[in-house]
N, C-alpha and C positions, 0 to 999 in steps of 0.2 A: 296563494297556492303553497302548500307545505313543501319543504325541500326534501328531496330524496336522501335517505341515509345510506350512503355507500360505505361499505367496510373497507377501510384502508389499513393494511397491515402496519404494525408499529415497527419503525426502523430501529435495529439494535444500535445502542449508543456506546460512545467511548467509555471504557471502564467496565463494560458488561462482558459476559462470556459470549463468544461467537457461537451462533446457532449451529448445532450439530446436523449433519446430513450424510446420506449415502447416495452416490450418483455414479453413472457411467462416464468415462472420459476417454480421450485418445490414448491414454496409458493404462487402461483398465479401470476397474472399480475403485472409487475413492471413498474411504470412510473417514470423515472429518469429525473431530480433530485427532482421532486415534492414530491415523497414518502419519501425522506431523508432530507427534509428541517430541518436545525438546527443541523444536525449531520455530523460527519466525516464518510467517506466511504472508506473501503479498497476494491477496485474493482479489481479482478484478474481473469485471464484466465488460463485454463489448457488444455493440448493437447487432452485428451479424457477420457471418462468413461472406467472403467475396465482396467485401465493401472496402473502399479505398483507404479511408482514415485508419480503420482497424488493421489493414495490411501493413501500413507504415509503422504502427505501434508494435505489432507482433514482431516485425523484423528487428526493431530497436531493442525490444525486451529480450529476444533470443540472443542478440549480440551481447547484451549486458548480463545474461544469465550467470556467467562465471563470477561476476562481481557480487551478485546476490548470494551465490553459493558460498563465496568467501566470507560473507557476513552471516552465515548460518540461516539463510532465508530461502524458502522455496517459492517459486512462482506457480500460481494456479489460476487459470482463466476459465471463463464461462460465457456462453450465450445460449439462446433458446433454439439453436440449430441442433441437428442430429450428429452423432459421432461420425457416420459416413461423410456428411457434409464437411465437418471439421477436417477430417483426414484429406479429403479432396482439395480443400482450400490450402491446407498446410503444404501439400505436395506441389500445388501450383506456385506457392510462394518460393519454395526451394528450386523448382525447375524453370520458372519463367520470369520471376520478378527481379529487376535490378533497380536499386534505389539508393541514391547518395553513395555510390561506390560499393554498395553491398549487393552480393549476388550469391546464389546457392545457399541461402540462409535456412538452416534446419531448426524448426521449432520443436524442442524436446520436452518442454514442460507440459503437464497435462492440461487439456482443455475440456471442461465438463460440458456434456450435452444435457440441456434442461428444457426439453420440449414442452413439458407440462408446467413450467415456470415454478416448480415447487421450491427450489433453492433460491431462485431470484426473488421470489415473494418473501421468503424469510429474511432476506437481506435488504429488502426495500430497493431492489435494483430496477424495478419496472415503475416508471413514472407516467401515469396515464395522460398527463398534459403534454408529454413529449411523444409517447407512443404506447399503446396498450399491448403491442405484440413484440416489442423489442426492448432489450435492457439498455439503460443509459450507461455511460462510462463511469462506473463506480469502482472505487478502490478501498479495500479494507486492509489495514496493516494489523496483523494479529500476532501476539507474542507467544513464546514457548509454553505459556500456561493457558493458551487459547483465549486470551483476553483481547478485546478490540482496543487498539491503542491510537488509531487514527483513521479517519474516514474522509474521502474526497469524492466529489461528484463533478463530472464534466458533461456538457451537452454533446449531442451526437456530432455536431459540426467541428468540435475542437479536439485535436489530438493531445494526449497527455505528454508531460515532460519526464522522460526516464531519468535524467540526472536529478531532477527534483525528488523522484521517488527514492532513489538511492540516498540522497541527502537526508530526507525525512527518516528513513530507516536508521541511518548512522546517528542522527540526532537523538532518536529514541533510545538506541543502545547506549550511547554516551550518558544520557540522563540516568538510565538504570544503573550503569556500572559505577558512575562517579557521583551520583546524587547532585547533579547540577541542572541548569537550564541553558538553553542556547539562544543567543540574540538573533536579531533580524539578519537574514542573508548568511547565517553561519555556514561555514564549510569546515570539514575535518582539518584540524590544525589551528583553527582560529581560537581566540579566547572564548571562555565559557563564563556563565554567570553563576556566582555563588548564591545559594538561597538566602533571602533576607533574614536578618537576625530576628529573634523572637522577643526581644525586650530592649528598652532604652539603653540599659547598661551594656548589653552585648553590642548594640549598634555603635555606641561611643568607642568601645574597646576595639571593635573591628576597624573603624576609621583611623584610630591612633596607631594601629599596628600595620596599616597599609604599607606596602613596599616589601614585606616579608613573604614573597611568593605570590602576591596578588596586588591589585591596584583598586582604588575606590574612586568613582566619579561623584558619589555621595553615599550616605549611610546605607541606602537601599539598593545601590547598584555597584557591586564589586565584581571584578573579573580576574580570572587566572588562566594559566595554561593547563592543559591536560598532560599528564605524563606520556611520553612517547612510547609506542608499543615496541617491544623488542622484536 
């Protein structure tokens, strides 16, 4: 029996331009990327309004919003619900939900309504094996040039880690500003990795000069501190 050829939209990849779109949201019409020129964007989807895991995520993201703003990053949510549904849910969160000592939490970042799944489809946020009518927990970190820099996908049953999203954003920004890489479990203030040398001579010279502002565990793994921000 021949297999059916189902069209599966291609997922945008790291290093590519984030797909442009225009959509309605809880904060009015969104024209992306024009409305976010010069800023980082954390663009994320959630399966649905009035769902428990999403409620805890939105409360945590709303509380962390000032930290993202300090890092020149805007939060932008999406689900396939309508704008009236979004507004009703966000009002319920503010008026009725208390969680981990948080109460009266106001979600001020825009939440896109995507009833026709046009935006979710462009970003590969609908995974038929999980649900054909809801978006999974996708996260796209998009830089000020509207380039996708990181992609994360979580299943519907697992809430995301807001501290990890902040850490990821800061690692990307540090890499851009200082031309470095960040090691496992890196946190702001930790040592960073100097890019490997491009030749044997440079490798030998780098190891010999270790101690002058950096340390080497071997020729290919050297670390240094980042300058402190004023």
